[in-house]
N, CA, C and O of each residue as an XYZ file, in Angstrom:
648
protein
N     -22.881    -50.771      8.771
C     -24.249    -50.364      8.998
C     -25.123    -51.599      9.214
O     -25.918    -51.638     10.153
N     -24.981    -52.607      8.351
C     -25.765    -53.821      8.479
C     -25.427    -54.535      9.786
O     -26.305    -55.090     10.448
N     -24.150    -54.514     10.145
C     -23.730    -55.136     11.396
C     -24.359    -54.432     12.591
O     -24.784    -55.076     13.549
N     -24.415    -53.101     12.525
C     -25.020    -52.346     13.627
C     -26.492    -52.682     13.780
O     -26.996    -52.817     14.895
N     -27.189    -52.818     12.637
C     -28.604    -53.167     12.690
C     -28.792    -54.555     13.297
O     -29.682    -54.764     14.122
N     -27.934    -55.520     12.876
C     -28.039    -56.868     13.410
C     -27.717    -56.878     14.907
O     -28.376    -57.562     15.690
N     -26.696    -56.111     15.287
C     -26.321    -56.023     16.698
C     -27.464    -55.440     17.517
O     -27.792    -55.935     18.595
N     -28.060    -54.383     16.989
C     -29.177    -53.756     17.683
C     -30.354    -54.713     17.791
O     -30.998    -54.807     18.836
N     -30.630    -55.426     16.697
C     -31.743    -56.384     16.719
C     -31.459    -57.489     17.736
O     -32.353    -57.920     18.464
N     -30.205    -57.939     17.778
C     -29.839    -58.972     18.742
C     -29.987    -58.499     20.172
O     -30.470    -59.244     21.025
N     -29.583    -57.286     20.445
C     -29.695    -56.729     21.798
C     -31.145    -56.586     22.193
O     -31.537    -56.925     23.310
N     -31.949    -56.074     21.254
C     -33.377    -55.893     21.549
C     -34.046    -57.238     21.755
O     -34.844    -57.398     22.678
N     -33.722    -58.240     20.880
C     -34.295    -59.580     21.039
C     -33.879    -60.188     22.370
O     -34.695    -60.814     23.047
N     -32.626    -60.013     22.748
C     -32.124    -60.542     24.023
C     -32.835    -59.922     25.199
O     -33.119    -60.610     26.179
N     -33.131    -58.635     25.125
C     -33.832    -57.962     26.213
C     -35.267    -58.420     26.294
O     -35.825    -58.547     27.384
N     -35.880    -58.676     25.117
C     -37.268    -59.122     25.131
C     -37.382    -60.535     25.694
O     -38.297    -60.838     26.461
N     -36.415    -61.416     25.293
C     -36.481    -62.794     25.763
C     -36.188    -62.891     27.254
O     -36.881    -63.582     28.001
N     -35.136    -62.176     27.668
C     -34.686    -62.316     29.041
C     -35.231    -61.241     29.966
O     -35.187    -61.392     31.187
N     -35.738    -60.174     29.403
C     -36.211    -59.079     30.233
C     -35.037    -58.287     30.753
O     -33.898    -58.746     30.672
N     -35.282    -57.139     31.271
C     -34.200    -56.297     31.760
C     -33.609    -56.829     33.059
O     -32.520    -56.409     33.452
N     -34.305    -57.747     33.738
C     -33.786    -58.281     34.998
C     -32.858    -59.459     34.775
O     -32.347    -60.022     35.744
N     -32.621    -59.854     33.519
C     -31.787    -61.017     33.219
C     -30.309    -60.702     33.270
O     -29.496    -61.545     32.893
N     -29.943    -59.559     33.708
C     -28.546    -59.216     33.820
C     -28.020    -58.446     32.626
O     -26.879    -57.985     32.657
N     -28.798    -58.293     31.593
C     -28.367    -57.508     30.440
C     -28.593    -56.038     30.743
O     -29.684    -55.650     31.163
N     -27.587    -55.228     30.537
C     -27.788    -53.798     30.769
C     -28.726    -53.223     29.718
O     -28.698    -53.611     28.550
N     -29.529    -52.316     30.150
C     -30.448    -51.669     29.219
C     -29.653    -50.778     28.280
O     -28.725    -50.089     28.702
N     -30.015    -50.795     27.021
C     -29.346    -49.967     26.020
C     -29.890    -48.546     26.127
O     -31.094    -48.336     25.984
N     -29.022    -47.572     26.377
C     -29.513    -46.200     26.511
C     -30.107    -45.693     25.207
O     -29.716    -46.121     24.121
N     -31.047    -44.784     25.330
C     -31.712    -44.224     24.151
C     -30.730    -43.546     23.216
O     -30.919    -43.575     22.000
N     -29.672    -42.931     23.764
C     -28.700    -42.264     22.903
C     -27.996    -43.265     22.002
O     -27.669    -42.932     20.863
N     -27.755    -44.478     22.477
C     -27.118    -45.505     21.646
C     -28.064    -45.970     20.556
O     -27.650    -46.200     19.419
N     -29.333    -46.106     20.905
C     -30.328    -46.475     19.883
C     -30.400    -45.413     18.793
O     -30.479    -45.731     17.607
N     -30.372    -44.160     19.204
C     -30.441    -43.071     18.232
C     -29.196    -43.047     17.362
O     -29.282    -42.772     16.166
N     -28.020    -43.336     17.958
C     -26.775    -43.313     17.184
C     -26.786    -44.398     16.121
O     -26.349    -44.155     14.996
N     -27.273    -45.586     16.445
C     -27.333    -46.664     15.470
C     -28.350    -46.323     14.387
O     -28.106    -46.566     13.205
N     -29.469    -45.769     14.779
C     -30.491    -45.403     13.802
C     -29.997    -44.297     12.882
O     -30.377    -44.255     11.712
N     -29.149    -43.394     13.394
C     -28.644    -42.290     12.577
C     -27.650    -42.746     11.522
O     -27.397    -42.020     10.560
N     -27.080    -43.940     11.684
C     -26.099    -44.416     10.722
C     -26.740    -44.841      9.413
O     -26.051    -44.939      8.398
N     -28.021    -45.091      9.412
C     -28.705    -45.438      8.166
C     -28.752    -44.228      7.265
O     -28.867    -43.102      7.750
N     -28.665    -44.438      5.935
C     -28.738    -43.282      5.041
C     -30.117    -42.639      5.104
O     -31.137    -43.318      5.229
N     -30.120    -41.341      5.016
C     -31.385    -40.613      5.014
C     -32.159    -40.978      3.760
O     -31.556    -41.369      2.760
N     -33.484    -40.860      3.788
C     -34.271    -41.197      2.604
C     -33.879    -40.383      1.379
O     -34.085    -40.832      0.251
N     -33.318    -39.198      1.581
C     -32.949    -38.362      0.437
C     -31.617    -38.773     -0.167
O     -31.234    -38.252     -1.214
N     -30.895    -39.705      0.475
C     -29.598    -40.107     -0.061
C     -29.783    -41.220     -1.085
O     -30.567    -42.150     -0.899
N     -29.028    -41.087     -2.175
C     -29.052    -42.108     -3.200
C     -27.752    -41.993     -3.963
O     -27.441    -40.920     -4.481
N     -27.002    -43.042     -4.045
C     -25.709    -43.040     -4.743
C     -24.799    -41.922     -4.253
O     -24.097    -41.300     -5.052
N     -24.802    -41.664     -2.975
C     -23.906    -40.658     -2.426
C     -24.453    -39.244     -2.469
O     -23.772    -38.318     -2.030
N     -25.640    -39.047     -2.975
C     -26.213    -37.712     -3.052
C     -27.082    -37.482     -1.836
O     -27.976    -38.278     -1.547
N     -26.827    -36.405     -1.124
C     -27.684    -36.105      0.001
C     -28.621    -34.961     -0.361
O     -28.500    -34.349     -1.422
N     -29.530    -34.694      0.515
C     -30.560    -33.703      0.230
C     -29.988    -32.299      0.113
O     -30.640    -31.427     -0.462
N     -28.788    -32.048      0.639
C     -28.200    -30.714      0.534
C     -27.981    -30.313     -0.917
O     -28.234    -29.166     -1.284
N     -27.522    -31.229     -1.735
C     -27.287    -30.924     -3.146
C     -28.599    -30.597     -3.835
O     -28.703    -29.594     -4.542
N     -29.591    -31.433     -3.631
C     -30.885    -31.206     -4.283
C     -31.540    -29.930     -3.766
O     -32.156    -29.190     -4.534
N     -31.409    -29.674     -2.473
C     -31.978    -28.459     -1.890
C     -31.280    -27.214     -2.425
O     -31.927    -26.202     -2.697
N     -29.969    -27.289     -2.572
C     -29.219    -26.148     -3.106
C     -29.641    -25.845     -4.534
O     -29.792    -24.683     -4.909
N     -29.831    -26.886     -5.327
C     -30.289    -26.693     -6.705
C     -31.674    -26.062     -6.707
O     -31.931    -25.123     -7.460
N     -32.567    -26.576     -5.865
C     -33.935    -26.054     -5.820
C     -33.978    -24.593     -5.358
O     -34.738    -23.795     -5.906
N     -33.166    -24.239     -4.354
C     -33.159    -22.851     -3.884
C     -32.610    -21.907     -4.947
O     -33.143    -20.814     -5.139
N     -31.561    -22.313     -5.629
C     -30.993    -21.484     -6.691
C     -31.995    -21.322     -7.829
O     -32.149    -20.227     -8.369
N     -32.667    -22.394     -8.191
C     -33.684    -22.342     -9.239
C     -34.834    -21.419     -8.837
O     -35.343    -20.663     -9.664
N     -35.241    -21.481     -7.574
C     -36.329    -20.625     -7.099
C     -35.935    -19.150     -7.177
O     -36.753    -18.311     -7.553
N     -34.696    -18.829     -6.826
C     -34.219    -17.448     -6.902
C     -34.231    -16.958     -8.348
O     -34.680    -15.847     -8.632
N     -33.741    -17.783     -9.246
C     -33.681    -17.411    -10.661
C     -35.085    -17.261    -11.232
O     -35.359    -16.320    -11.977
N     -35.978    -18.193    -10.882
C     -37.362    -18.100    -11.360
C     -38.059    -16.855    -10.819
O     -38.838    -16.223    -11.532
N     -37.788    -16.500     -9.568
C     -38.396    -15.296     -8.993
C     -37.955    -14.047     -9.752
O     -38.778    -13.189    -10.074
N     -36.663    -13.946    -10.036
C     -36.160    -12.795    -10.788
C     -36.775    -12.754    -12.190
O     -37.177    -11.690    -12.662
N     -36.848    -13.899    -12.848
C     -37.435    -13.968    -14.189
C     -38.895    -13.556    -14.164
O     -39.340    -12.809    -15.034
N     -39.650    -14.033    -13.177
C     -41.069    -13.680    -13.061
C     -41.257    -12.181    -12.838
O     -42.147    -11.567    -13.426
N     -40.419    -11.600    -11.991
C     -40.529    -10.152    -11.749
C     -40.203     -9.361    -13.011
O     -40.854     -8.357    -13.300
N     -39.212     -9.803    -13.754
C     -38.892     -9.123    -15.019
C     -40.044     -9.263    -16.007
O     -40.382     -8.310    -16.710
N     -40.646    -10.443    -16.063
C     -41.756    -10.674    -16.986
C     -42.981     -9.838    -16.613
O     -43.717     -9.391    -17.493
N     -43.203     -9.625    -15.307
C     -44.350     -8.815    -14.864
C     -44.022     -7.328    -14.838
O     -44.861     -6.505    -14.475
N     -42.798     -6.992    -15.225
C     -42.320     -5.604    -15.261
C     -42.383     -4.936    -13.890
O     -42.700     -3.753    -13.769
N     -42.076     -5.719    -12.869
C     -41.997     -5.184    -11.514
C     -40.598     -4.627    -11.285
O     -39.671     -4.914    -12.042
N     -40.463     -3.838    -10.245
C     -39.160     -3.315     -9.879
C     -38.306     -4.482     -9.378
O     -38.730     -5.256     -8.520
N     -37.105     -4.590     -9.926
C     -36.203     -5.672     -9.561
C     -34.939     -5.056     -8.980
O     -34.288     -4.229     -9.618
N     -34.600     -5.464     -7.773
C     -33.350     -5.032     -7.156
C     -32.266     -6.007     -7.601
O     -32.101     -7.079     -7.018
N     -31.532     -5.622     -8.639
C     -30.556     -6.521     -9.233
C     -29.408     -6.846     -8.282
O     -28.831     -7.931     -8.363
N     -29.070     -5.928     -7.387
C     -28.006     -6.209     -6.415
C     -28.418     -7.336     -5.477
O     -27.625     -8.231     -5.186
N     -29.646     -7.291     -5.010
C     -30.134     -8.334     -4.095
C     -30.174     -9.678     -4.811
O     -29.733    -10.689     -4.265
N     -30.705     -9.689     -6.037
C     -30.776    -10.951     -6.764
C     -29.381    -11.462     -7.118
O     -29.144    -12.670     -7.100
N     -28.483    -10.581     -7.430
C     -27.112    -10.991     -7.721
C     -26.475    -11.637     -6.496
O     -25.803    -12.661     -6.615
N     -26.680    -11.049     -5.325
C     -26.143    -11.630     -4.097
C     -26.768    -12.990     -3.809
O     -26.073    -13.932     -3.432
N     -28.079    -13.086     -3.988
C     -28.762    -14.358     -3.741
C     -28.288    -15.437     -4.706
O     -28.086    -16.584     -4.307
N     -28.109    -15.074     -5.970
C     -27.633    -16.054     -6.949
C     -26.194    -16.458     -6.656
O     -25.852    -17.634     -6.779
N     -25.351    -15.518     -6.274
C     -23.968    -15.846     -5.930
C     -23.911    -16.767     -4.718
O     -23.134    -17.722     -4.693
N     -24.733    -16.480     -3.715
C     -24.790    -17.319     -2.523
C     -25.286    -18.726     -2.875
O     -24.765    -19.722     -2.374
N     -26.287    -18.790     -3.735
C     -26.816    -20.088     -4.163
C     -25.792    -20.890     -4.949
O     -25.693    -22.106     -4.789
N     -25.033    -20.211     -5.796
C     -23.998    -20.890     -6.554
C     -22.894    -21.408     -5.642
O     -22.388    -22.513     -5.840
N     -22.525    -20.620     -4.653
C     -21.523    -21.053     -3.687
C     -22.013    -22.272     -2.908
O     -21.275    -23.240     -2.726
N     -23.257    -22.216     -2.454
C     -23.842    -23.333     -1.717
C     -23.888    -24.594     -2.581
O     -23.573    -25.686     -2.111
N     -24.283    -24.437     -3.843
C     -24.349    -25.575     -4.756
C     -22.961    -26.147     -5.017
O     -22.783    -27.365     -5.034
N     -21.994    -25.287     -5.216
C     -20.621    -25.746     -5.452
C     -20.101    -26.537     -4.261
O     -19.492    -27.593     -4.434
N     -20.335    -26.036     -3.062
C     -19.883    -26.737     -1.851
C     -20.596    -28.079     -1.700
O     -19.967    -29.078     -1.352
N     -21.880    -28.109     -1.954
C     -22.634    -29.354     -1.825
C     -22.180    -30.378     -2.857
O     -22.092    -31.567     -2.554
N     -21.895    -29.928     -4.061
C     -21.452    -30.846     -5.119
C     -20.073    -31.412     -4.800
O     -19.797    -32.570     -5.111
N     -19.209    -30.620     -4.189
C     -17.870    -31.104     -3.833
C     -17.940    -32.191     -2.770
O     -17.111    -33.101     -2.758
N     -18.910    -32.105     -1.887
C     -19.039    -33.069     -0.796
C     -19.751    -34.346     -1.222
O     -19.759    -35.329     -0.482
N     -20.340    -34.336     -2.396
C     -21.157    -35.447     -2.852
C     -20.336    -36.361     -3.748
O     -19.605    -35.902     -4.626
N     -20.467    -37.654     -3.513
C     -19.769    -38.637     -4.328
C     -20.653    -39.074     -5.493
O     -21.864    -39.223     -5.331
N     -20.072    -39.273     -6.632
C     -20.728    -39.779     -7.854
C     -22.072    -39.105     -8.117
O     -23.072    -39.766     -8.396
N     -22.073    -37.784     -8.023
C     -23.314    -37.034     -8.211
C     -23.826    -37.168     -9.650
O     -25.028    -37.063     -9.896
N     -22.911    -37.400    -10.597
C     -23.326    -37.496    -11.996
C     -24.205    -38.715    -12.249
O     -24.991    -38.727    -13.196
N     -24.077    -39.737    -11.410
C     -24.830    -40.962    -11.612
C     -26.246    -40.902    -11.050
O     -27.054    -41.786    -11.332
N     -26.553    -39.910    -10.285
C     -27.866    -39.803     -9.659
C     -28.850    -39.157    -10.627
O     -28.681    -37.990    -10.981
N     -29.863    -39.880    -11.058
C     -30.812    -39.305    -12.027
C     -31.610    -38.127    -11.455
O     -32.072    -37.266    -12.204
N     -31.770    -38.091    -10.131
C     -32.491    -36.956     -9.542
C     -31.692    -35.672     -9.706
O     -32.259    -34.617     -9.993
N     -30.380    -35.758     -9.526
C     -29.536    -34.569     -9.676
C     -29.552    -34.110    -11.128
O     -29.623    -32.912    -11.404
N     -29.486    -35.055    -12.047
C     -29.515    -34.710    -13.472
C     -30.828    -33.999    -13.804
O     -30.833    -33.001    -14.525
N     -31.932    -34.513    -13.279
C     -33.239    -33.887    -13.537
C     -33.303    -32.486    -12.920
O     -33.799    -31.553    -13.551
N     -32.808    -32.340    -11.698
C     -32.815    -31.022    -11.039
C     -31.913    -30.042    -11.788
O     -32.272    -28.878    -11.965
N     -30.749    -30.507    -12.225
C     -29.842    -29.627    -12.970
C     -30.417    -29.247    -14.330
O     -30.189    -28.137    -14.811
N     -31.155    -30.152    -14.947
C     -31.819    -29.822    -16.214
C     -32.865    -28.736    -16.002
O     -32.991    -27.819    -16.814
N     -33.605    -28.840    -14.923
C     -34.580    -27.796    -14.590
C     -33.907    -26.467    -14.308
O     -34.403    -25.414    -14.711
N     -32.763    -26.516    -13.608
C     -31.998    -25.300    -13.333
C     -31.503    -24.680    -14.634
O     -31.552    -23.461    -14.801
N     -31.030    -25.506    -15.547
C     -30.558    -24.994    -16.836
C     -31.691    -24.315    -17.607
O     -31.486    -23.255    -18.196
N     -32.866    -24.907    -17.608
C     -34.011    -24.304    -18.293
C     -34.362    -22.954    -17.665
O     -34.672    -21.995    -18.372
N     -34.311    -22.887    -16.343
C     -34.575    -21.617    -15.653
C     -33.532    -20.574    -16.021
O     -33.855    -19.402    -16.210
N     -32.281    -21.005    -16.122
C     -31.205    -20.074    -16.487
C     -31.381    -19.549    -17.907
O     -31.106    -18.379    -18.174
N     -31.830    -20.391    -18.804
C     -32.064    -19.949    -20.194
C     -33.177    -18.912    -20.231
O     -33.044    -17.889    -20.903
N     -34.274    -19.159    -19.518
C     -35.376    -18.185    -19.470
C     -34.921    -16.881    -18.815
O     -35.276    -15.796    -19.274
N     -34.136    -16.990    -17.744
C     -33.643    -15.810    -17.036
C     -32.722    -14.989    -17.935
O     -32.801    -13.760    -17.961
N     -31.863    -15.666    -18.659
C     -30.943    -14.966    -19.560
C     -31.719    -14.212    -20.642
O     -31.390    -13.072    -20.968
N     -32.742    -14.850    -21.193
C     -33.547    -14.192    -22.220
C     -34.267    -12.969    -21.650
O     -34.315    -11.920    -22.294
N     -34.821    -13.100    -20.453
C     -35.518    -11.969    -19.829
C     -34.545    -10.838    -19.513
O     -34.865     -9.668    -19.723
N     -33.369    -11.178    -19.012
C     -32.361    -10.155    -18.717
C     -31.862     -9.486    -19.998
O     -31.597     -8.284    -20.004
N     -31.734    -10.252    -21.076
C     -31.283     -9.681    -22.346
C     -32.308     -8.684    -22.888
O     -31.934     -7.626    -23.394
N     -33.579     -9.011    -22.786
C     -34.634     -8.082    -23.209
C     -34.564     -6.813    -22.368
O     -34.652     -5.704    -22.896
N     -34.407     -6.981    -21.072
C     -34.320     -5.835    -20.167
C     -33.093     -4.985    -20.496
O     -33.184     -3.758    -20.535
N     -31.967     -5.617    -20.728
C     -30.738     -4.903    -21.047
C     -30.845     -4.167    -22.384
O     -30.378     -3.035    -22.510
N     -31.455     -4.804    -23.372
C     -31.658     -4.142    -24.674
C     -32.548     -2.912    -24.527
O     -32.289     -1.878    -25.143
N     -33.586     -3.021    -23.719
C     -34.478     -1.880    -23.491
C     -33.739     -0.747    -22.783
O     -33.924      0.422    -23.123
N     -32.908     -1.086    -21.805
C     -32.135     -0.059    -21.099
C     -31.169      0.634    -22.060
O     -31.009      1.853    -22.007
N     -30.533     -0.131    -22.928
C     -29.618      0.470    -23.919
C     -30.362      1.415    -24.859
O     -29.880      2.504    -25.170
N     -31.520      0.994    -25.300
C     -32.307      1.821    -26.215
C     -32.744      3.124    -25.544
O     -32.635      4.198    -26.136
N     -33.230      3.029    -24.327
C     -33.660      4.231    -23.595
C     -32.470      5.148    -23.350
O     -32.585      6.364    -23.502
N     -31.319      4.575    -22.970
C     -30.148      5.422    -22.715
C     -29.658      6.086    -23.999
O     -29.162      7.211    -23.945
N     -29.778      5.428    -25.150
C     -29.397      6.042    -26.426
C     -30.333      7.211    -26.760
O     -29.882      8.248    -27.248
N     -31.620      7.046    -26.501
C     -32.585      8.125    -26.740
C     -32.272      9.317    -25.848
O     -32.291     10.462    -26.300
N     -31.985      9.047    -24.583
C     -31.660     10.128    -23.641
C     -30.375     10.830    -24.069
O     -30.297     12.058    -24.034
N     -29.370     10.059    -24.472
C     -28.089     10.656    -24.896
C     -28.281     11.539    -26.123
O     -27.705     12.624    -26.196
N     -29.083     11.090    -27.089
C     -29.363     11.917    -28.290
C     -30.092     13.193    -27.900
O     -29.787     14.270    -28.414
N     -31.053     13.074    -26.992
C     -31.802     14.260    -26.570
C     -30.894     15.270    -25.887
O     -31.014     16.471    -26.126
N     -29.996     14.803    -25.049
C     -29.062     15.697    -24.367
C     -28.149     16.379    -25.385
O     -27.886     17.576    -25.276
N     -27.671     15.631    -26.364
C     -26.799     16.205    -27.382
C     -27.527     17.267    -28.194
O     -26.946     18.304    -28.515
N     -28.783     17.026    -28.528
C     -29.554     17.990    -29.314
C     -29.806     19.269    -28.526
O     -29.756     20.361    -29.091
N     -30.073     19.149    -27.248
C     -30.347     20.316    -26.419
C     -29.085     21.136    -26.213
O     -29.128     22.365    -26.267
N     -27.963     20.469    -25.977
C     -26.718     21.169    -25.697
C     -26.056     21.730    -26.950
O     -25.257     22.662    -26.862
N     -26.368     21.192    -28.070
C     -25.712     21.632    -29.303
C     -26.398     22.881    -29.854
O     -27.626     22.974    -29.869
N     -25.580     23.846    -30.310
C     -26.154     25.039    -30.929
C     -26.166     24.915    -32.446
O     -26.575     25.851    -33.133
N     -25.730     23.788    -32.978
C     -25.764     23.574    -34.409
C     -24.496     23.966    -35.128
O     -24.390     23.739    -36.333
N     -23.543     24.538    -34.450
C     -22.314     25.008    -35.082
C     -21.547     23.886    -35.745
O     -21.064     24.038    -36.867
N     -21.433     22.781    -35.074
C     -20.611     21.696    -35.596
C     -21.442     20.552    -36.157
O     -20.909     19.469    -36.397
N     -22.708     20.764    -36.366
C     -23.540     19.701    -36.899
C     -23.382     19.624    -38.402
O     -22.921     20.577    -39.030
N     -23.753     18.516    -38.975
C     -23.667     18.340    -40.417
C     -24.635     19.272    -41.102
O     -25.743     19.507    -40.619
N     -24.211     19.797    -42.219
C     -25.064     20.700    -42.977
C     -26.123     19.912    -43.715
O     -25.857     18.817    -44.210
N     -27.299     20.454    -43.790
C     -28.370     19.793    -44.495
C     -28.190     20.044    -45.986
O     -27.580     21.036    -46.386
N     -28.702     19.179    -46.774
C     -28.590     19.328    -48.237
C     -29.339     20.573    -48.664
O     -30.466     20.824    -48.237
N     -28.701     21.327    -49.495
C     -29.369     22.512    -50.048
C     -29.066     23.795    -49.305
O     -29.696     24.813    -49.595
N     -28.166     23.806    -48.391
C     -27.864     25.100    -47.776
C     -27.306     25.000    -46.395
O     -27.087     23.911    -45.864
N     -27.076     26.157    -45.814
C     -26.526     26.264    -44.468
C     -27.660     26.285    -43.464
O     -28.824     26.500    -43.804
N     -27.306     26.069    -42.287
C     -28.276     26.139    -41.212
C     -28.465     27.543    -40.758
O     -29.255     27.797    -39.848
């Protein structure tokens, strides 16, 4: 990469000193772009590219959206959120596999810590929702049993028959 930059600088300096009529072929724009593309993107650090950080952020946003909807007691389509979370996890897994020494990047550690905090909040919100669903279903099941039962096989009350 450093050699390419020096080579490019030398070619550009040579063209400026001698001009394009000095017999030096003009460097095509595609070659300039190819050399410039070899530099690491600003989002890269220690082998981490922006795909990993973006995947973490998108997954966190999906989880936070579901948690917020549960907290506001809005209708939540759990199938859609499950698909989005599965897709985000797949994307994150693929990005992490392609990234070298991701554990050493403090930005990834910070993003993963934020994701973990979101997951803890989401789990708590889902647990509250699940407990409420269980309670409501138990009430409904008891009501159905009481309506369908004629009392024949129910426990006798103290002090006499039914």
